[in-house]
C-alpha positions as CSV (number, residue, x, y, z in Angstrom):
1,M,0.1,0.1,0.0
2,S,1.2,3.3,-0.8
3,A,1.1,6.3,1.8
4,F,-1.1,8.9,1.7
5,P,0.1,11.6,-0.6
6,P,1.9,14.5,1.2
7,L,-0.2,17.5,0.7
8,D,2.8,19.4,-0.9
9,Q,2.6,16.9,-3.6
10,L,-0.6,18.5,-4.8
11,N,-0.6,21.9,-6.4
12,A,-2.2,25.0,-3.9
13,S,-5.8,24.1,-6.5
14,Q,-5.7,20.8,-5.8
15,R,-4.8,21.2,-1.7
16,E,-7.3,23.9,-1.1
17,A,-9.7,21.0,-2.6
18,V,-8.9,18.2,-0.5
19,L,-8.6,20.1,2.7
20,H,-11.8,22.0,2.9
21,T,-14.2,20.4,5.0
22,E,-17.0,23.7,5.7
23,G,-20.2,24.1,3.6
24,P,-21.2,23.1,0.6
25,L,-17.9,22.8,-2.2
26,L,-17.7,23.0,-6.2
27,I,-14.4,21.8,-7.5
28,L,-14.5,23.3,-11.0
29,A,-11.9,20.7,-12.6
30,G,-10.9,21.8,-15.9
31,A,-9.7,18.7,-18.6
32,G,-6.5,17.3,-17.5
33,S,-6.4,19.3,-14.2
34,G,-6.0,15.6,-12.2
35,K,-9.5,15.6,-10.8
36,T,-9.8,12.1,-10.2
37,R,-7.0,12.4,-7.9
38,V,-8.2,15.0,-6.0
39,I,-11.6,13.0,-5.2
40,T,-9.9,10.3,-4.1
41,A,-7.2,11.9,-2.2
42,K,-10.0,13.9,-0.1
43,I,-12.1,10.3,0.5
44,A,-8.3,9.4,2.0
45,Y,-7.8,12.6,3.6
46,L,-11.4,12.5,6.0
47,I,-10.6,9.1,6.6
48,R,-7.4,9.4,7.9
49,E,-6.5,12.9,9.2
50,L,-9.8,13.8,10.3
51,G,-11.2,10.4,11.5
52,V,-13.9,10.0,9.6
53,D,-16.3,6.8,9.6
54,P,-15.4,5.8,6.1
55,R,-19.5,4.2,6.2
56,S,-20.6,7.8,6.5
57,I,-19.0,8.7,3.3
58,L,-21.1,8.6,0.0
59,A,-18.9,8.9,-3.3
60,V,-21.5,8.8,-7.0
61,T,-20.3,8.9,-10.3
62,F,-21.6,8.0,-14.0
63,T,-20.1,4.3,-14.6
64,N,-18.6,1.4,-13.1
65,K,-15.7,2.1,-14.6
66,A,-15.1,5.2,-13.0
67,A,-16.8,4.1,-9.6
68,G,-14.2,1.2,-9.3
69,E,-11.0,3.2,-10.4
70,M,-12.0,5.6,-7.7
71,R,-12.8,2.7,-5.4
72,E,-8.9,1.2,-6.3
73,R,-7.0,4.6,-5.8
74,A,-9.3,5.4,-2.6
75,G,-8.1,2.0,-0.9
76,A,-4.7,2.5,-2.3
77,M,-4.8,5.6,0.1
78,A,-6.2,4.8,2.9
79,P,-7.5,0.7,3.8
80,D,-10.4,1.5,5.4
81,A,-11.6,3.3,2.1
82,A,-13.8,0.1,1.3
83,D,-16.0,1.0,3.6
84,V,-16.9,3.8,1.4
85,M,-20.0,3.3,-0.4
86,I,-18.7,4.4,-4.0
87,R,-21.6,3.8,-6.5
88,T,-23.2,4.9,-9.5
89,F,-26.4,7.7,-9.2
90,H,-28.9,4.2,-10.4
91,S,-26.7,1.4,-8.2
92,F,-27.1,3.9,-5.7
93,G,-30.8,4.0,-6.0
94,A,-31.3,0.7,-6.1
95,W,-29.6,0.1,-3.0
96,L,-32.1,3.0,-1.6
97,L,-34.7,1.0,-2.8
98,R,-34.3,-2.6,-2.1
99,R,-33.1,-1.4,1.8
100,N,-36.8,0.4,1.8
101,A,-38.5,-1.8,-0.5
102,E,-41.8,-2.1,2.2
103,V,-42.2,1.4,2.7
104,A,-41.5,1.9,-1.3
105,G,-44.2,-0.7,-1.9
106,L,-42.1,-3.3,-3.4
107,D,-40.9,-6.7,-2.9
108,R,-36.8,-7.1,-2.0
109,G,-36.4,-8.9,-5.2
110,F,-37.9,-6.9,-7.3
111,S,-36.3,-6.6,-11.5
112,I,-35.2,-3.9,-13.3
113,Y,-36.5,-3.2,-16.7
114,D,-34.9,-1.9,-19.4
115,D,-35.4,-0.1,-22.5
116,D,-36.8,-3.6,-24.7
117,D,-38.7,-4.3,-21.0
118,T,-40.4,-1.0,-21.1
119,V,-41.3,-1.5,-24.4
120,S,-43.0,-5.1,-24.3
121,L,-44.5,-3.6,-21.5
122,L,-46.5,-1.0,-23.2
123,R,-47.0,-3.7,-26.0
124,T,-48.9,-5.7,-23.2
125,I,-50.9,-2.1,-22.5
126,Y,-51.6,-1.2,-26.2
127,P,-50.8,-4.4,-28.2
128,D,-52.5,-2.8,-31.8
129,E,-49.4,-0.1,-31.6
130,N,-46.4,-0.4,-33.7
131,R,-43.0,-0.8,-32.0
132,G,-42.1,2.2,-33.4
133,T,-44.2,4.2,-31.6
134,L,-44.3,2.3,-28.5
135,S,-40.2,3.3,-28.4
136,R,-40.8,6.9,-29.0
137,Q,-43.6,6.4,-26.3
138,A,-41.2,4.5,-24.1
139,R,-38.2,7.2,-24.8
140,L,-40.9,10.2,-23.7
141,I,-41.3,8.1,-20.2
142,S,-38.1,7.8,-19.4
143,R,-36.9,11.6,-20.4
144,A,-40.3,12.3,-17.6
145,K,-38.3,10.3,-15.0
146,D,-35.4,12.2,-16.1
147,Y,-37.2,15.3,-15.0
148,C,-39.0,13.8,-12.0
149,L,-42.3,14.2,-13.7
150,R,-44.8,12.0,-12.7
151,P,-47.9,11.1,-15.3
152,E,-50.4,14.1,-13.7
153,D,-47.4,16.7,-14.1
154,D,-47.4,19.1,-16.8
155,L,-45.1,16.8,-19.2
156,N,-45.1,19.8,-21.9
157,V,-41.3,20.6,-21.2
158,I,-41.3,16.1,-22.3
159,S,-43.8,16.6,-25.3
160,A,-46.7,18.2,-26.8
161,D,-48.5,15.3,-27.7
162,P,-51.9,15.2,-25.5
163,E,-52.1,11.2,-24.7
164,L,-48.6,11.2,-23.0
165,G,-50.1,11.7,-19.5
166,E,-52.4,9.0,-20.0
167,I,-50.0,6.7,-21.5
168,Y,-47.7,7.0,-18.9
169,R,-50.2,6.6,-16.5
170,R,-51.3,3.3,-17.8
171,Y,-48.2,1.8,-17.9
172,Q,-46.7,3.3,-15.1
173,G,-50.0,1.6,-12.9
174,R,-49.0,-1.7,-14.7
175,L,-45.3,-1.6,-13.8
176,T,-47.0,-1.0,-10.2
177,E,-49.0,-4.0,-10.7
178,I,-45.9,-6.2,-11.3
179,G,-44.3,-4.9,-9.1
180,N,-40.7,-3.6,-11.0
181,V,-39.1,-1.2,-11.6
182,D,-37.7,0.8,-14.9
183,F,-34.5,2.5,-15.1
184,G,-35.9,5.9,-14.7
185,D,-37.3,4.8,-11.4
186,L,-33.8,4.1,-9.8
187,I,-33.7,7.7,-9.3
188,A,-37.3,9.1,-9.7
189,R,-38.6,6.5,-6.9
190,P,-35.6,7.4,-4.6
191,V,-36.6,11.0,-4.8
192,E,-40.0,10.6,-3.8
193,L,-39.4,8.0,-0.8
194,L,-37.1,10.6,0.5
195,R,-39.6,13.4,-0.3
196,S,-42.6,11.2,1.5
197,D,-41.3,9.7,4.5
198,E,-39.7,11.8,6.6
199,A,-38.1,8.8,8.8
200,V,-36.1,7.6,5.6
201,R,-35.0,10.5,4.8
202,R,-33.7,11.2,8.5
203,R,-32.4,7.7,8.8
204,T,-30.6,8.2,5.0
205,R,-29.1,11.8,5.9
206,Q,-27.8,10.4,9.2
207,R,-25.8,7.7,7.4
208,F,-24.3,10.1,4.7
209,R,-22.7,12.9,6.1
210,Y,-20.3,13.1,3.6
211,I,-21.4,13.4,0.0
212,L,-18.6,13.6,-3.0
213,V,-19.9,13.3,-6.5
214,D,-18.2,13.4,-9.8
215,E,-18.8,14.0,-13.3
216,Y,-21.7,16.3,-11.7
217,Q,-21.8,18.4,-15.1
218,D,-23.6,15.6,-16.3
219,S,-26.2,15.1,-14.0
220,N,-29.8,15.0,-14.8
221,V,-32.3,16.8,-13.1
222,A,-33.8,13.9,-11.4
223,Q,-30.1,13.2,-9.8
224,Y,-30.1,16.9,-8.6
225,E,-33.2,16.5,-7.1
226,L,-31.9,13.5,-5.5
227,L,-29.3,15.0,-4.1
228,K,-31.3,17.7,-2.3
229,Q,-33.1,15.5,-0.6
230,L,-29.9,13.5,0.4
231,V,-28.0,16.7,2.4
232,D,-29.6,19.1,4.8
233,A,-27.5,21.7,7.1
234,K,-25.8,19.0,8.8
235,S,-24.4,17.9,5.1
236,Y,-21.0,17.9,3.2
237,L,-21.5,18.4,0.0
238,C,-18.4,18.5,-2.5
239,V,-19.4,18.2,-6.5
240,V,-16.9,18.2,-8.8
241,G,-17.1,18.8,-12.4
242,D,-16.2,20.9,-15.4
243,D,-19.0,23.2,-17.2
244,D,-17.2,23.0,-20.3
245,Q,-17.2,19.6,-20.3
246,S,-21.1,19.1,-19.8
247,I,-21.9,17.0,-23.6
248,Y,-24.5,14.9,-23.0
249,R,-27.6,16.5,-22.9
250,F,-28.8,14.4,-25.7
251,R,-28.8,12.0,-22.7
252,G,-30.0,14.2,-20.4
253,A,-27.7,15.9,-18.4
254,E,-28.5,19.1,-17.4
255,V,-25.5,21.8,-17.4
256,R,-27.1,24.6,-15.6
257,N,-27.3,22.1,-12.1
258,I,-23.6,23.1,-12.5
259,L,-23.9,26.8,-13.4
260,T,-26.6,26.9,-10.4
261,F,-24.8,25.2,-8.0
262,G,-24.5,28.0,-6.0
263,E,-27.8,29.2,-5.8
264,S,-29.4,25.6,-5.1
265,F,-26.8,25.4,-2.1
266,P,-26.2,28.4,-0.5
267,G,-22.3,29.0,0.9
268,T,-20.9,27.0,-1.6
269,S,-17.1,27.7,-2.3
270,V,-15.6,27.4,-6.0
271,V,-12.3,25.8,-6.2
272,R,-11.0,26.4,-9.8
273,L,-8.2,23.5,-11.4
274,E,-7.3,25.3,-14.0
275,Q,-3.4,23.5,-14.2
276,N,-3.3,21.2,-16.8
277,Y,-0.9,18.5,-16.6
278,R,-1.7,16.9,-20.4
279,S,-1.4,19.2,-23.2
280,T,0.8,21.9,-24.6
281,G,0.5,25.5,-24.2
282,P,-0.7,26.4,-27.5
283,I,-3.5,23.9,-27.4
284,L,-4.2,25.1,-24.3
285,Q,-5.0,28.7,-25.7
286,V,-7.0,27.2,-29.2
287,A,-9.4,25.5,-26.3
288,S,-9.8,28.6,-24.2
289,A,-10.4,30.7,-26.9
290,V,-13.0,28.8,-28.3
291,V,-15.2,27.9,-25.4
292,S,-14.8,31.6,-24.0
293,N,-17.2,32.0,-26.6
294,N,-19.8,30.8,-24.6
295,T,-22.2,32.6,-22.5
296,S,-23.0,30.3,-20.2
297,R,-20.4,29.1,-18.1
298,L,-18.6,29.8,-14.6
299,G,-15.1,30.6,-16.3
300,K,-11.8,29.4,-16.2
301,T,-8.1,29.2,-18.1
302,L,-6.4,26.2,-18.6
303,W,-2.7,26.8,-18.4
304,T,0.5,24.7,-18.0
305,N,3.8,24.4,-17.0
306,R,5.0,22.5,-19.8
307,E,7.2,24.6,-22.2
308,G,7.2,24.5,-26.2
309,G,4.6,22.9,-28.0
310,A,4.1,23.3,-31.8
311,K,1.2,25.3,-33.2
312,P,-2.0,23.4,-33.9
313,V,-2.8,23.3,-37.4
314,V,-6.0,23.9,-39.3
315,A,-5.6,22.4,-43.0
316,L,-8.4,23.5,-45.8
317,L,-8.9,21.1,-48.0
318,S,-11.1,20.4,-51.0
319,D,-12.9,17.3,-50.2
320,Q,-13.0,14.3,-48.1
321,D,-11.0,12.2,-49.9
322,D,-7.9,14.6,-49.9
323,E,-9.2,14.9,-45.7
324,V,-8.4,11.1,-45.8
325,E,-5.6,11.3,-47.3
326,Y,-3.7,14.0,-45.4
327,C,-3.9,12.1,-42.6
328,R,-2.9,9.2,-43.6
329,R,0.3,11.0,-44.8
330,L,0.3,12.3,-41.2
331,I,0.4,8.9,-39.6
332,Q,3.0,7.3,-42.0
333,A,5.0,10.3,-41.7
334,A,5.1,10.2,-37.9
335,P,7.2,8.2,-35.8
336,P,6.1,4.7,-34.8
337,T,5.9,5.9,-31.2
338,V,3.1,8.1,-31.8
339,E,-0.5,7.9,-31.3
340,T,-3.0,9.6,-33.5
341,A,-6.3,9.9,-32.8
342,I,-9.1,10.7,-36.1
343,L,-11.7,12.3,-34.3
344,Y,-15.0,12.9,-36.2
345,R,-19.0,14.3,-35.1
346,T,-20.5,10.8,-36.5
347,N,-19.8,7.3,-36.7
348,A,-20.8,7.4,-40.4
349,Q,-17.1,9.0,-41.1
350,S,-15.2,6.6,-40.1
351,R,-15.6,4.8,-43.5
352,L,-13.7,6.2,-45.4
353,F,-10.9,6.5,-43.1
354,E,-11.4,2.7,-42.7
355,S,-10.9,1.8,-46.2
356,A,-7.8,3.8,-46.8
357,F,-5.9,2.8,-43.7
358,L,-6.4,-0.9,-44.5
359,R,-5.4,-0.1,-48.2
360,A,-2.2,1.5,-46.8
361,G,-1.6,-1.1,-44.0
362,I,-2.3,1.6,-41.3
363,P,-3.4,-1.0,-37.9
364,Y,-6.5,1.0,-36.3
365,R,-8.6,0.4,-33.8
366,I,-12.5,1.6,-33.6
367,V,-13.8,2.7,-30.1
368,G,-17.5,3.1,-29.0
369,T,-18.5,1.5,-32.4
370,V,-18.0,-1.8,-34.6
371,R,-16.3,-1.2,-38.0
372,F,-18.3,0.3,-40.3
373,Y,-18.8,-3.0,-42.7
374,E,-20.0,-4.7,-39.4
375,R,-22.7,-2.5,-38.4
376,E,-25.9,-4.1,-38.1
377,E,-27.8,-1.6,-40.8
378,I,-24.6,-2.1,-43.1
379,K,-24.6,-5.9,-43.7
380,D,-28.9,-5.7,-44.1
381,A,-28.2,-3.5,-47.0
382,L,-25.1,-5.4,-48.2
383,A,-27.2,-8.6,-48.2
384,L,-29.7,-6.5,-50.2
385,L,-27.6,-5.6,-52.8
386,K,-25.8,-9.3,-52.8
387,L,-28.8,-10.6,-53.8
388,A,-29.6,-8.2,-56.7
389,A,-26.2,-8.8,-57.8
390,N,-26.9,-12.9,-57.2
391,A,-30.2,-14.3,-56.9
392,R,-28.4,-17.5,-55.5
393,D,-26.9,-16.1,-52.3
394,E,-29.4,-17.8,-49.7
395,V,-27.7,-16.5,-47.0
396,S,-27.9,-12.9,-48.2
397,F,-31.9,-14.1,-49.0
398,R,-32.2,-15.5,-45.7
399,R,-31.0,-12.4,-44.1
400,V,-33.2,-9.8,-45.5
401,V,-36.6,-11.6,-46.4
402,N,-38.1,-11.4,-43.5
403,K,-36.2,-8.2,-42.3
404,P,-38.7,-6.2,-41.5
405,A,-41.2,-8.8,-40.7
406,R,-43.0,-10.1,-43.8
407,G,-44.9,-12.7,-42.2
408,I,-42.3,-15.3,-43.9
409,G,-41.2,-17.5,-40.6
410,A,-39.6,-21.2,-41.1
411,T,-42.0,-22.7,-43.0
412,S,-42.6,-20.2,-45.4
413,L,-38.6,-20.5,-45.8
414,G,-39.1,-23.8,-46.1
415,R,-41.0,-24.0,-49.1
416,I,-39.1,-21.4,-51.0
417,M,-36.0,-23.7,-51.0
418,E,-38.1,-26.6,-51.5
419,R,-38.5,-24.9,-55.0
420,A,-35.2,-23.2,-55.3
421,A,-33.8,-26.4,-57.1
422,E,-36.0,-26.2,-60.0
423,C,-35.3,-22.6,-60.8
424,D,-31.9,-23.2,-61.1
425,G,-31.0,-22.2,-57.3
426,D,-32.4,-18.3,-58.2
427,L,-34.0,-17.7,-55.0
428,L,-36.1,-14.7,-56.4
429,A,-37.5,-17.0,-58.7
430,A,-38.2,-19.7,-56.2
431,S,-40.4,-17.5,-53.9
432,T,-42.7,-16.4,-56.6
433,A,-43.1,-20.2,-57.6
434,A,-43.8,-20.9,-53.4
435,C,-45.9,-18.2,-53.4
436,P,-49.4,-20.3,-54.0
437,A,-48.8,-22.4,-51.0
438,L,-48.0,-19.8,-48.7
439,S,-50.1,-17.9,-45.9
440,K,-52.5,-14.9,-47.8
441,R,-49.7,-12.5,-45.8
442,A,-46.7,-13.9,-46.7
443,R,-47.6,-14.4,-50.2
444,G,-48.7,-10.7,-50.4
445,S,-45.6,-9.4,-49.2
446,L,-43.5,-12.2,-50.6
447,R,-44.4,-11.1,-54.1
448,L,-43.8,-7.4,-53.3
449,F,-40.3,-7.8,-52.2
450,V,-39.6,-9.9,-55.5
451,E,-40.9,-7.5,-57.2
452,L,-38.6,-4.9,-55.5
453,M,-35.9,-6.4,-56.3
454,T,-36.3,-8.1,-59.7
455,S,-37.9,-4.0,-60.8
456,G,-34.6,-2.7,-59.1
457,V,-32.2,-4.9,-61.6
458,A,-33.5,-4.6,-64.2
459,S,-33.3,-0.6,-64.1
460,L,-30.0,-0.5,-62.6
461,D,-28.9,0.6,-66.3
462,G,-30.9,3.3,-66.1
463,V,-30.3,5.3,-63.1
464,Q,-27.0,5.9,-61.0
465,L,-25.9,3.1,-58.0
466,S,-26.6,5.9,-55.2
467,S,-29.6,6.0,-56.5
468,F,-30.3,2.3,-56.9
469,V,-28.8,1.3,-53.1
470,E,-30.6,4.2,-52.0
471,H,-33.9,2.8,-54.0
472,L,-33.5,-0.9,-52.6
473,T,-33.0,-0.2,-48.7
474,K,-36.2,2.2,-48.6
475,G,-38.7,0.0,-51.1
476,S,-37.8,-3.3,-48.6
477,G,-38.3,-1.3,-45.6
478,L,-35.3,-1.8,-44.1
479,W,-34.1,1.5,-44.2
480,E,-37.4,2.8,-41.8
481,Y,-37.0,-0.3,-39.7
482,H,-33.9,1.3,-38.6
483,A,-34.2,4.9,-38.5
484,P,-36.1,6.6,-35.9
485,G,-39.5,5.5,-34.6
486,G,-38.6,1.5,-36.1
487,H,-37.3,-1.0,-34.6
488,H,-34.7,0.4,-32.1
489,H,-36.2,2.2,-28.8
490,D,-32.9,4.9,-28.9
491,E,-33.0,7.9,-31.0
492,I,-29.9,8.9,-31.0
493,I,-28.6,4.9,-32.5
494,A,-31.6,5.0,-34.6
495,R,-30.5,8.2,-36.1
496,A,-26.7,7.0,-36.7
497,K,-27.8,3.8,-38.0
498,V,-29.5,6.1,-41.0
499,E,-26.0,8.6,-41.3
500,N,-24.5,4.8,-42.0
501,L,-26.9,3.8,-44.5
502,E,-26.4,7.4,-46.1
503,E,-22.7,7.1,-46.2
504,L,-23.3,3.8,-47.8
505,V,-25.2,5.6,-50.2
506,N,-22.5,7.7,-50.9
507,A,-20.0,4.9,-51.3
508,A,-22.4,3.7,-53.9
509,S,-21.8,7.6,-55.9
510,L,-18.4,6.6,-56.8
511,Y,-19.3,3.5,-59.0
512,P,-21.1,3.4,-62.3
513,G,-25.0,2.8,-62.4
514,T,-24.5,-0.8,-63.8
515,R,-24.5,-4.7,-63.1
516,E,-20.9,-4.2,-63.6
517,G,-20.5,-1.3,-61.5
518,L,-22.6,-3.1,-58.2
519,V,-20.4,-6.0,-58.0
520,E,-17.6,-3.9,-58.3
521,L,-18.6,-2.1,-55.2
522,L,-19.0,-5.4,-53.2
523,E,-15.6,-6.5,-54.3
524,M,-14.3,-3.1,-52.8
525,I,-16.2,-3.6,-49.6
526,E,-15.2,-7.6,-49.2
527,L,-11.3,-6.6,-49.5
528,D,-11.7,-4.1,-47.2
529,R,-13.6,-7.0,-44.7
530,S,-10.8,-9.3,-45.7
531,R,-8.3,-7.1,-44.8
532,E,-10.0,-5.6,-41.1
533,Q,-9.3,-9.7,-40.3
534,D,-5.4,-9.2,-40.6
535,Q,-5.1,-5.7,-38.7
536,D,-2.2,-5.9,-36.3
537,L,-4.0,-5.3,-32.4
538,T,-1.0,-3.1,-31.8
539,A,-2.7,-0.3,-33.6
540,K,-1.4,3.2,-33.4
541,V,-4.4,4.8,-35.0
542,T,-7.6,4.9,-33.0
543,L,-10.8,6.1,-34.8
544,I,-13.5,7.9,-32.7
545,T,-16.2,10.2,-32.4
546,M,-16.0,13.4,-30.1
547,H,-18.4,12.1,-27.4
548,N,-16.5,9.1,-27.2
549,T,-13.0,11.0,-26.4
550,K,-14.6,11.9,-22.7
551,G,-11.3,10.8,-20.6
552,L,-8.7,10.3,-22.9
553,E,-6.0,11.6,-24.3
554,F,-3.5,11.0,-27.2
555,D,-0.2,12.4,-28.3
556,R,-1.8,13.6,-31.6
557,V,-5.3,14.2,-32.3
558,I,-7.0,15.7,-35.3
559,V,-10.5,17.2,-35.6
560,T,-12.3,16.1,-38.8
561,G,-14.7,17.1,-40.8
562,L,-15.1,21.4,-39.1
563,E,-17.6,22.4,-41.4
564,E,-20.7,24.3,-41.2
565,G,-23.9,21.5,-41.2
566,L,-21.6,18.7,-40.2
567,F,-19.9,20.1,-37.1
568,P,-22.1,22.7,-35.8
569,R,-24.6,20.1,-37.4
570,G,-26.8,23.4,-38.8
571,G,-27.2,27.1,-38.3
572,D,-30.6,26.6,-37.4
573,E,-29.9,25.1,-33.9
574,A,-30.8,26.7,-31.1
575,P,-27.8,28.9,-28.6
576,D,-27.8,26.4,-26.1
577,E,-27.5,23.4,-28.7
578,I,-24.4,25.8,-30.2
579,E,-22.8,26.1,-26.9
580,E,-22.9,22.7,-26.4
581,E,-21.4,22.1,-29.6
582,R,-18.4,24.2,-28.5
583,R,-18.3,22.5,-25.5
584,L,-17.5,19.1,-27.6
585,F,-15.0,21.3,-29.7
586,Y,-13.3,22.1,-26.4
587,V,-13.2,18.7,-25.1
588,A,-11.7,17.5,-28.6
589,V,-9.2,19.7,-28.2
590,T,-8.4,18.8,-24.8
591,R,-7.5,15.4,-25.6
592,A,-4.0,16.2,-27.4
593,R,-1.0,15.9,-25.5
594,D,1.6,17.1,-28.2
595,E,0.1,17.4,-31.4
596,L,-3.5,19.0,-32.9
597,Y,-5.0,19.3,-36.2
598,F,-8.0,20.6,-37.8
599,T,-9.4,19.4,-41.2
600,S,-11.9,21.4,-43.1
601,C,-13.3,20.3,-46.7
602,G,-14.7,22.8,-49.1
603,Y,-17.3,20.3,-50.1
604,R,-18.4,16.6,-49.5
605,R,-19.9,14.0,-51.4
606,F,-23.9,13.2,-50.7
607,H,-25.6,10.8,-52.7
608,G,-23.6,11.5,-55.7
609,R,-23.9,15.5,-55.5
610,M,-20.8,17.7,-54.4
611,T,-22.4,19.7,-51.6
612,D,-20.4,23.0,-50.7
613,F,-19.6,23.9,-47.2
614,V,-18.1,26.7,-45.4
615,P,-15.3,26.3,-42.4
616,S,-16.9,25.4,-38.5
617,R,-17.3,28.8,-37.0
618,F,-15.6,26.8,-34.4
619,L,-12.5,27.7,-36.4
620,G,-13.3,31.2,-37.1
621,E,-13.0,31.5,-33.4
622,I,-9.4,31.0,-32.9
623,P,-6.7,33.9,-33.4
624,H,-5.2,33.2,-36.2
625,E,-1.6,34.1,-34.8
626,M,-2.4,30.7,-32.5
627,V,-2.4,28.6,-35.4
628,E,-0.6,27.5,-39.1
629,F,-2.4,27.0,-42.1
630,D,-1.6,23.6,-44.0
631,G,-3.4,22.0,-46.7
632,E,-3.4,22.2,-51.0
633,D,-6.6,24.1,-51.0
634,S,-5.7,26.3,-47.3
635,T,-5.3,29.6,-50.1
636,T,-8.4,28.8,-52.5
637,H,-11.1,26.8,-49.6
638,Q,-14.3,27.0,-51.0
639,R,-12.9,28.4,-54.5
640,P,-11.7,25.5,-56.5
641,Q,-9.9,26.2,-59.6
642,T,-11.9,26.0,-63.2
643,D,-10.4,23.9,-65.8
644,S,-12.2,24.2,-69.2
645,H,-9.6,23.0,-71.4
646,R,-9.2,19.5,-70.5
647,V,-10.8,16.7,-73.3
648,D,-13.1,15.4,-71.0
649,N,-14.8,18.8,-69.5
650,L,-18.5,18.0,-70.8
651,F,-20.1,20.4,-68.7
652,P,-17.9,23.5,-69.3
653,A,-18.6,26.9,-67.4
654,G,-22.0,28.0,-69.1
655,T,-23.7,24.9,-69.9
656,A,-27.2,24.8,-69.6
657,V,-28.5,21.5,-68.0
658,Y,-31.4,19.6,-66.4
659,H,-31.7,17.3,-63.5
660,D,-34.4,15.5,-61.8
661,D,-34.4,16.7,-58.3
662,Y,-33.3,20.3,-59.1
663,G,-34.9,21.8,-62.4
664,S,-32.9,24.0,-64.8
665,G,-29.8,25.3,-64.4
666,V,-26.6,26.9,-65.5
667,V,-23.0,25.2,-64.8
668,S,-21.1,28.2,-62.8
669,R,-17.8,26.4,-62.0
670,S,-16.1,22.6,-63.4
671,W,-13.2,21.5,-62.4
672,H,-11.4,18.3,-61.6
673,T,-10.4,16.4,-58.2
674,G,-8.1,13.9,-59.5
675,D,-9.4,11.8,-62.9
676,E,-13.4,13.0,-61.9
677,Q,-14.4,16.2,-63.4
678,V,-17.1,17.9,-60.7
679,V,-19.5,20.9,-61.6
680,Q,-21.1,23.9,-59.9
681,V,-24.5,24.0,-61.2
682,Q,-26.8,27.2,-60.2
683,F,-30.6,26.3,-60.4
684,E,-33.5,28.7,-61.7
685,S,-34.7,27.9,-58.0
686,G,-32.0,29.5,-57.0
687,R,-30.1,26.2,-55.0
688,V,-26.4,25.5,-55.9
689,A,-25.2,22.3,-55.9
690,R,-22.2,20.0,-57.0
691,F,-21.9,17.0,-59.1
692,L,-19.6,14.3,-60.4
693,P,-21.5,14.2,-64.6
694,K,-19.9,10.8,-64.6
695,Y,-22.5,9.1,-61.8
696,V,-25.3,11.7,-61.8
697,A,-27.8,12.0,-64.5
698,L,-27.4,15.5,-65.2
699,E,-28.8,16.1,-68.9
700,K,-27.8,19.4,-71.0
701,I,-30.6,21.3,-72.8
702,E,-30.7,24.4,-75.0
703,H,-30.7,27.7,-73.1
704,D,-34.0,29.8,-72.8
705,T,-34.0,32.0,-75.7
C-alpha cells in the first residue's frame, strides 16, 4: 500500500480542494487537471486525517468503470476506504429502494426493466400499436422520469403529445402492479421516497454525512433532486465537474445543475483546478479561445508548466478524399511510437478512413462502435445488394427476406427452398413459384419483395448506383426499420444507423450505375473486410467520435469534418445547442497531449452530389496567430479552380443543364478532382449544388431564348 500523498505533492488549488471541509464545495476541474486524484485524495484525507467513519461517506459517479477506479485509488491511500459507499447514481438508487422496499411498496427482489422491457410492457397495454410508436412513447416516459415528472404533472417540457400523460399513467400503473421498476425509477422513486417519508429521509441523512459527486456536469434534473433530498444543514457536499465539458444533453444531462450549484446550495465555495498536466500551451490556448465564446459558463482558464509545443494546424482541404489522404500522410510520416486519434462528429464518417487505412496497411482500432461494414444496418443493406447481384445467394436471402418482418417464417422459407432446385437456385424465382402455397400475408409481402428486387435490377443501367442502393434499402423497408421510430428504442442510435446507410449510398456514388458497377462496389467492400481480419492489434491509430473521447488522451489528435452543417450540425440550432457543440469542440481539443490538427473540406459528396461547405464557425473563433495553416487548398478554400481546357470537360461553365430533383440550371464552375470532373450548378430555384457528372443523370439542354 502506498502512503497517503503528502499535501506538498498537490498544487495549491488541489490542496485547497482536499482540505476544504466546511459548507458546500464546487470543484471546477478543467480538462487534465487531476480531478480523480483530488477526489480520491479527499476521501483518504477525510478517513485518515480527520477520522471520519468511512461508512458515512457516499461517493457517486456515472459509470461502473469510474466507480471502480475511484474505489481502487482511494483504497490504495486508505484501506478503510473499502467501507465507503462508492456507486453510480443508479446503483445507489437501487440500493436505497431495496433497503426500504416495504416502505416504497416493493418486494426486495424486484427486477429492473431495461428499455426493451419497457417497450414490451407498453405492448401488453397497447397491443395494436406498432413498435416504433411504442419506442417513442417509452423514450418520452424515460425522459419524464429524468425530470422527476409524474403522469399527472405538466409534461409539455417533454412533449406536446396530449396522450402522453394517459399512456404514462397506464404504463406506470401496470409496472406498479407487477412490482418492478424501470431504469428511470432508480432515481425518480428514491426522490419520491425521501420526499414523502420523513423517517427514511432522516435515517439516510444520518447515515451519509459526507457526499461527494464526480462528473457533476453530467447530472440530470432527477439526480439533482436526489442530492437535494440527501443533504441537510449538517451534511458536507462536494461536487466535482467541468461546465465546459457538459456534452451529454441528448442523454438528459442538464448543464444548469453545475452553473447554478451556488444558488441551489447557499454558502458554496468554488475551487478552480486550472493547471493542466496533459497538453502543451498552444493547444490549451486554442481550447480556451473557443470555449470562452460560450455565455453559459462559470469561467476558468487552463494553463500548463510544459514548455514549448507546436502550434495547432488548420488544414483547409478540397474534399473528404483529400482529408483522408492528408491524415494518412501525417500518420505514415510520424514515428511509430506516436499514438494518433482521428476524431469525427458521427460514426458514419469512419468509413473512408477505414478503407484508406486498410489499403495502406495502417493498423487502427475503432472505439465506441463496430467497424463500418460490420454494423447491423450496413450488413442488412449489403445483403440486399448481394442478392441483387446474385439471386442464388442463400445467406443474403435469408437475412433480408423477412427483415423487417413480412410474415415469412421457417415454414415459408422451407417451401421457398424446396422450389429453389427447379429454379436453378434462383431464390427470387423460387419465391414466386412457392407463393401459392404460402399464407395470404406471406404471399402478398413476398411478391412485393420479389418485385422490388427484380424491377430494381432491371432498371439498374438506367439509374446511378447510389440511387439504386437508396431505392432498395427504402423500398425493402430496411431504411424505415433502422430509422428513428423504427424497431430501435433509442433515437440517437437510430439516427446514427440512418447516417451509416446514407454513407453507404455515398460510397456507391463512386461506381457506375451498372451491374458491373454493383459487383465492383461489393468487391471493394469484401476486400476491405478481408483486410480487417489481418489487422495488427497493436494499432497506433484510433478512430473515435468526439463524444467517446471523454476521459481519454492521445499524443496527437486530428479533429476532422470542421464544416458548418457537420460540426456544428447546422445554423438553425438554438443558442444552447451551439454552446453544447462548442463544449464538444473543447473536449476534442483537450484530448491532445503534443500535436493538434483540424481539417475542413470545401465540399463533400452526398448521394453523388458535390455539396458546398464553409469552415466551421469554431475555426473562425481561433485567433489566426494561434494556429498554422496547411493543405493544398489552404489559400483557395471554397474556390476550386476552374479547368475548361481538358478533353473530358463535358460540362464547361455556362452549359445549360437539367436535373430530375432540382430542375433547370446553368453550370457556374467546372473543375477536376483526380480523374473526376466536378461541376457546380446554379439552379433557377436559387439552389446551388455540386455534382460528379460521371455518376449523376445531368442532362444538357438548350438555353432559353
